[in-house]
C-alpha positions in Angstrom: 18.9 -35.0 -14.1 20.4 -33.2 -17.2 16.9 -32.6 -18.6 15.7 -31.2 -15.3 18.6 -28.9 -15.1 18.1 -27.7 -18.6 14.3 -27.2 -18.0 15.0 -25.2 -14.8 17.5 -23.0 -16.7 15.0 -22.4 -19.5 12.4 -21.3 -16.9 14.8 -18.9 -15.2 15.7 -17.3 -18.6 12.0 -17.0 -19.5 11.1 -15.4 -16.3 14.1 -13.0 -16.5 12.9 -12.0 -20.0 9.4 -11.4 -18.8 10.8 -8.9 -16.2 12.2 -6.6 -19.0 10.1 -4.2 -21.0 7.3 -2.0 -19.9 6.0 -2.6 -16.4 2.3 -3.1 -15.8 0.2 0.0 -16.1 -0.7 -0.1 -12.4 3.0 0.3 -11.5 3.6 3.3 -13.8 3.3 7.0 -13.0 3.0 10.3 -14.9 3.7 10.3 -18.6 4.7 6.6 -18.7 1.2 5.7 -17.5 -0.4 8.1 -19.8 1.5 6.6 -22.7 0.5 3.1 -21.7 -3.1 4.1 -21.5 -3.0 5.7 -24.9 -1.4 2.5 -26.3 -4.2 0.4 -24.8 -7.2 2.8 -25.0 -6.4 5.6 -27.4 -7.9 6.1 -30.8 -4.7 5.0 -32.4 -3.7 1.8 -30.6 -0.3 0.1 -30.9 3.1 0.2 -29.3 4.4 2.7 -31.9 2.2 5.3 -30.2 4.0 4.9 -26.8 7.1 7.0 -27.5 5.1 9.8 -29.2 2.5 10.0 -26.4 5.2 10.1 -23.8 7.1 12.8 -25.6 3.9 15.0 -26.0 3.2 14.5 -22.4 6.7 15.5 -21.3 6.5 18.5 -23.6 3.1 19.5 -22.1 4.6 19.3 -18.6 7.3 21.7 -19.6 5.0 24.1 -21.5 1.4 24.0 -20.5 0.5 27.3 -22.1 -1.4 26.1 -25.1 -4.8 24.3 -25.4 -3.3 21.0 -26.7 -0.8 20.8 -23.8 -3.6 21.4 -21.3 -5.7 18.6 -22.8 -2.7 16.2 -22.7 -2.2 17.1 -19.1 -5.9 16.4 -18.3 -5.6 13.0 -20.1 -2.4 12.3 -18.1 -4.2 13.0 -14.9 -7.1 10.8 -15.9 -4.6 8.0 -16.7 -3.4 8.1 -13.0 -6.9 7.2 -11.8 -7.5 3.9 -13.6 -6.0 1.0 -15.6 -9.2 0.4 -17.6 -10.3 2.0 -20.8 -14.0 2.9 -20.1 -13.2 4.9 -16.9 -10.2 6.5 -18.6 -12.3 7.7 -21.5 -15.1 8.8 -19.2 -12.6 10.8 -17.2 -11.3 12.5 -20.3 -14.9 13.3 -21.5 -15.7 14.8 -18.1 -12.5 16.8 -18.1 -13.3 18.2 -21.6 -16.7 19.4 -20.4 -15.4 20.9 -17.1 -12.2 22.5 -18.6 -12.6 26.2 -19.7 
C-alpha cells in the first residue's frame, strides 16, 4: 500500500510539473505564439530566442512605423495561422512578396 501511495504521489507531482511552462503553440495567441514559432521554426532555433522574439513583437505592436516592425507583424500574423514550420515559412515568404 505504501508503494502505491508513493507512486501515486509521484505521478501527481510529475503531472503538475508538466502543466507549468509554455503552453502548446496551438493554445497561444499574438506575440506569445509568434515567439514560439520562431523558437521552433526560425533561423536561430532555441529557447533563448523566445524572450527576444516576444519583445520585438510587442515593440512592433506599439510602433509599426518602420520596415522591421512591419515584417515582424506580418510574421506574427502568419504564426496565428498554423503550428507547423513549412506553412509558417510559406506564409512569411508570401507576405514578403505581397507587402509593399
